[in-house]
N, C-alpha and C positions, 0 to 999 in steps of 0.2 A: 385576523391578518388580511392584508389587502395588497393588491397590485394595481398599477395605474393604467396598464395598456393591454389591448387585445389585438386580434388579427385586423380589426377594422380601425381602432383608434390609434395604433402605433404609426401606420403610414400617414394617417390624418394629422397626427401631431407634427410629423416632419413637414408636411405641407403647410401647416399653420405657421411654422417658423420661417417660411418664405414670404410671409405677409407682415405688415406692421402689427405689433402686439395689440390684442384686444383689451377691453376694459378690465378684465380680471387676470390679465397676464402680468406676472412680476417683472417681465422684461421691459415694461413701460418705464421703469426707473432707470434703465440703462440705455435704451434706444430712443431715438427721436420718433415723432408721430408718423413719419413716412419712411422709417428705416425697418429693414428686416434682418434677421440674424443669419439666415442661410440663403444660398443661391438656389433658385428654383430648378435650374437645369441639373445641378449637382444632386439635389434631392430626388428628382425623378430617375436619375441614373442609379442611385442607391436602391430605390424601391424596385425598379425593373430588374436589377441584378439579383434581388432576393437576399441581399446580405447587408444588414445594418443592425445597430444596437442602440438602445437608449439607456443612458447611465445617469442616475441621479447622484449628486454630491450632497451629503448631509453633513452639517456642521452644528455644533453647539454654540449658541450665541449668548448663553448666560454667563455670569461672572465665574461660576464654579462648575466643576465637572458634573455631568449627569450621573447622579448616584442613587437617589431614591426611586427614580423611574428609569432604570438602565435600558438602553436600546436593545431590542431583541428582533432577530430576523428569522423567518422560516424559509428553508430551502424549498423553492417551488417544485423542484423535481420530486419531492416527497409528497406533493399534493395531487390528488386525483381529481379529474374534471367533475366527478359527482359531488365533490366537496364544495363546489363553488356556488355562490349566490351573487347575483348582480346588484349593484347599488348605484343609483343615478343621482347626480347633483345638477339641478336645473339652474343655470345662470340666465341672465337676460339675453345673451347672444349665442349660447350654445348649451349642450347637455354634456356634462362630464360623467364618466362611468368608472366605477371601481368594481373589482371582483373580490369578495370576501370569502374566506374558507372557514368552515366550521372546524373546531379543534378535533384532532385525532391523535392517538398515541403514536402512529407511525411517522408523524411529522418530525423533521430534523431541524434543530435550532442552532443559531449562533448568538452568543451574548456579548455585548460590549458595554461594560458597566462603569466606565469612568472616562467618557469622551470629553476632552477638554477643548478650549477654544482654538488651539493651534493644531488640532487634528481634524481629519476629514475621513468620511466613510463613503466609498464609492459603491453604489448598488446598481447592478445591472437589472433594470426594470423590464427590459424587453430585448430579446435576441431573435432576429428573424430566422435563424437557423436552429431554433430550439425544438422544432418538430412537435409542437403541441397538437397540431392537427393530424399527426401521424397516428393511425389506429393502434400502433404498438405502444403508444404512450411516450413520455419523455425519456431521454437517455439518462442512465443513472449517474449520479455525481460520485466522485472519488470519496472514499470513506474518511480520509485524513481530516483531523481537526473538526469533526462534526459532533455537535452535542446531541445526546439522546433526547427524545421527546420528553416534555415534562411528565412526571408521574401523576397518577390520579390525585395525589395529595397536593400537587402544585398546579393542577389544571386551571386555566384562566377563570373558569366559573367558580372556583373555590378560593381564589385569592381575593383578599379584601380589596374593595374598589380602589382605594387610594394607592394600592401597590400593583395594580394590574399593568401589564405592559401593552404596548401597541405594536406587535410585530408585523412584518411585511412579507407578503408573498402574492400569488395570484396566477392568472392564466399565463402570464409571462414567466420565463425561467428567471428566478431571482437568485443571483449568486452574490454573496458578500465578498467584496474585494478588500484586501488589507490596505491601510493607508500607507503612503510612501514613507511616513516617519517610522513605520513598523512598531508603533507603540500601542496599537489597539490589539489586545490579546483575546483569543477565543478561550472562553472558560468552559470546561467540560463538566457536565453533571452537577452544577450548582443549583440549588433551589432558587426560584425567582425572587424570593424575599430574604435570601441569606443576608446576615448582618454585614458581611464584608463588602457587599455591593454598595453600601452606604459610605464606605471609606475611600479616600483617595488612593488610587493604585500607584505604586512606586515606579512602575515601568516608565523610563524616560525622564523622570523627575531628577533634577540636579540639586544636591545639597552641599553647602560649604560648611566645614567644621574646623574651628580654630583649636589649637592645642590638641590635635588629633593623634599625636605620636605616643601618648602615654596616659595612664589613669582613666578617668571618666571619658575623655575625648576619644581615646583609642577604642574603648568599649562601644561608644556610640558609633564610631566609624565602622567597626567590624559588624555591628548589628545592622546598620543601614545597608552596607554592601550585601550582606547575606539576604536581606529582604528584597533586593532588586534595584535599589537606588543607584544612581551615578553620583560619584563623590569628588569634591575638590577639597583636599586636605591641606591645612596650613600649619606651619610650625616655624620657629626661629631657624632651625636647621633642617631643611627638607631632606637631607641625606639620611636623617634618622628614620625615614619611612621605608627604607630599602628592604629590610627583612619583613616588615609588617605587610607590605603589599605584594610581596613575591607571589606570583601566580594569579594575581588579579587581572581581569581583562583590561587592557590599556584604554580601550574606547570608553570604559566606564569609570576611569580614575585619572585624577590629576593631582600632583603635589606641588606646593609652592611655598615660598618664604612668607611667613607672617610674623611680624614683630609689632606687638601692641603699641610700642612707643615710637614707631616709625610709620607715620601715616602714608608715606609714599609706598610702602609695602602693601598697604591696604588697597590702594588704587590699582597697583600692579596685579595683585591677586585676583581682584574682581574682574578686571579687564581680561586677564588670561583665562579665567573660568568661562566668561561669556564668549570669548573667541573660540575656545576649545569645544564647548558643548552647544553654543548657540542659545543658551537660556540659563537662568538661575531661578530655582523654585523655593529654595530654603537656605537659611543661615542659622547655624548653631554657634553662638558665642560661648565657647567653653573655656578658653584660656584664662587663667587667673592666678594670682599669687596671694599668699597670706603672710603678713609680717606683723609682729606684735607692736601695737601703738596704744598706749593708755592715755587717760586724761592728764595725769600728772607728769608723765615722762615725755620730754620733748624729743621727738624723732620725726621731724618734718620731712626729711629726705625719704624715709621709708613710706610715710603717708602719701607724699606726692607720687611715688612710684606705684603704690597700690591704686591711687586714683587714675593714673595713666593706663595701667593694665586692666583693672577691673571695671572701669567706667568709660573713660575716654576712648579706649580701643574699641569696645563694642559699639559705642555711639558712632564712631567714625565708620566702622564696618556697615552698620545699618544705613547710614546716610549714603554710602557709596553703592550699596547693593539694592537700595529701595526701588530705583527705577526699574530694574530687572524683575524684582519681586512683584511690582505692580503689573507689569506686562504678563506675568504668569497667570494672573486671575485667581490664583490660589496660593499666593506666596506665604511662607511660614518663617517666623523668627522664633528661636528658642534661646533664651538667655539662662545659662546655668548660674543661678544666684546662690543662695544659701539660706538655711533656716536662721542664720545670723542676720539675714536681711528682713526678718519678721519680728525678732525679739532679741534682746541682749542677754546672753547666757554667761558671759564672763566680762572681764575688764578690758578686753581687746576692742576698744571703741573704734579704732581706725579701720579694721577689717569690716566690722558691722556697718560703719558709715558707708563704705563703698558698696556693700551688698544691698543696703536699703536703697541706695541710689540706683543699683541695677534693677531692682523691682520697679522703681519709679520710671526708669527708662523703658521698661517693658510695657507699662501702661500707656506711656506716651506714644510708643511705636504702634501699639494696637489701635489707638485713636487716629494716628496719622495715616495709616494705610487701609483703614477699615473699608471705605467705599470702593476700593480697588481689589478687595478680596484678600488683603494681607492680614494675617492673624499673628499675634505674638503671645508667648507664654513665658512666665518666669518660673523656672523649676527650682525649688528651694529645698535641697536635700540636707539632712543632718549629716552625721559622720559617715563617710564612705571610706572603705579600706583601700587607700592609695598611698603613694609615697608622701603626699602632703600631710597625711594624718599619722605617719609612722611614729612620730615622737609624742603623740597625745597620750597622756597618762591618766586622764580623768574618766576614760571609758575604754573597756576592753576592745582590743583591735579585732578579735575574732567575733565580736557581736556587731560590728559595723556592717553597713550595707555593702554589697558587692557592686562594683562599677556597672556590671551587667544589669542590675536592677534599674539604675538610672537610664541606661540605654533603652530598656523596654518602655519606660515612661516616655522618652523622647520619640520612639517609634510611634506610639499611640497618638501623641500630640500632633505629629507631622501628618498623620493620616486622617485626622478628623476633618469633616466637611466644613465649609465656610459657615454653616449654620450652627455648628457646635464648637465654640471657642472657649478654651480654658485660660483665664487671665493669669492665675497663680496656682501653683501646685506644690504643696508641702509634702515631702516624703521623709519619713523619720524612722529611726531604728530604736527609738525609746518611746515610753508611754506618755510623754508630755505632748500636749496638743497645742499647736501654734496656728492661729487663724490669720 
């Protein structure tokens, strides 16, 4: 763990900012060769008064949230001066110094394991009122939201090299400030290499779900809300959500009209979601219908309607939401297709055709958004016990999957990192295997 400032270097850094940036200063990209960031007189007044702070702003500039190497900070108030070792960096025009602290069980940690590109972490690297020079030592920090020190089993020296963290502390009082978005959560007591740190955190992520008022869609919506996501729910009749969302936090929920055959409703829903939440991170295309259309029986009206609801509606929603999903950096699309989109099990060719197309749409979406962190999965379930399968006679209803099973699959797919993308996922309640 390290901190960047000392009793000597902190005032000097302020004075450096009253002069044009040097060769190794990142401010060279922002200021002219003869410009300075701070006024010299103002800096001297701050130093003379004995009250100033230096705060670093840390941001993730990668396409995906920091997951495999989550950010960890050590509270400097738990670090004793005898822990510290000086480290110097020699530049051509100056010497930079850092203070490193050897690991100790008494150190207190803060963990931030899913920092995204639109979040920022403010770190107080130096506070002139921290009293580190006081022989009584630093003032204690309040106990709230402080993580215990890593146990011996997770001490940095025992963690595999590719999993080690680079925490921050030092002679300065290093206090971790929460971001203004309030989406960076302090995790208490979790081992440094716990599996969940590699998953996308649901906090603050906004997911749209179509057909969310019943069946699989409702199960998905309820599971996502329970996991901590914010939701925008679409159905032909938004009033049908009244009983379902009673008691849900209004700041985490929006309901809207979605009619797969009315593209104007698609645009209005996406616009309302973006305006309400300020972002869109995921889209679950769940709404669909099943009508019997065989090769020999002419029923073009039913076939056209299935194409409109099962294929053209999801395509329109993806097109409309894609700019927002790209901006997320970790956008997710889940198309609820069917095992009938992988193989033909009966003579209902019309339904199978639309679900084959939904799988193809999923692959095309995955390719279209890949470079911007958008991932798409086609979930292909077999029989699920909903009102849509209530009249199925070829398979016992009590042996069908529960809608909650599909909801759990969607939860996992949405949380996978950009490096782990599932293109298709067949989920079955029978022993036949469809690849």
